[in-house]
N, C-alpha and C positions, 0 to 999 in steps of 0.2 A: 530826568524831573520835568514833575508835571505843575507850570506853571498856573499863571490865574483865569489866562483863558480858557485852556484846557481842563481843568477843575471848572470852571461857568458854564459850558458848552455840552458838558458829563451831567451834570444837574440841571440844563433844560434839555435835555436828553431823555432822562432819565421823567422827568415834567410830564415831558411828551409823549413819551408812549403811555404813561398813566391817562392822561388825558383824553388819548384815543381810547384806551380799551376801557374806563368809564364812558366811553360816547357811544362803545359798539354795547355795552351791558343795557344800555339803557335806552340806546336806540334815538341815539339823538346826534345827527348829523352834525348839527352845529360846533362841539363839543370835539367832536374827532376829526374836524374840519382845523380846530385850536390845539388837536391835538399835534396834527402830524406839524403843524404852521413851528411849532417848538420844538418840533426834530429840528425841522432844515436848519432855524436857530440855532441850534445846539454842533450841528455839524457845520456850520458855518464859523460860528466861535472857534469849536478847535482846530479849521484850517485854519484859524489867523492866529491861531497861537503854533502852528507847525509853524507858518510865512513866518512868525516872530523868531523862532529856535533856528529857524534856517540863517536869517538875519544875522542873529549871536554868532556863530560859527565862522 
């Protein structure tokens, strides 16, 4: 079962992908960078969820 960290991580990754795509379309390098940062944050949250799951088991 997905916990809160996994869900937040997935949402942040989607947010980042949308920002990155919008930056590509508008040729806005700042927005593309913000999208990549959001994706990295999402990955980190998902990894934190994996660690929490491992500790629970």
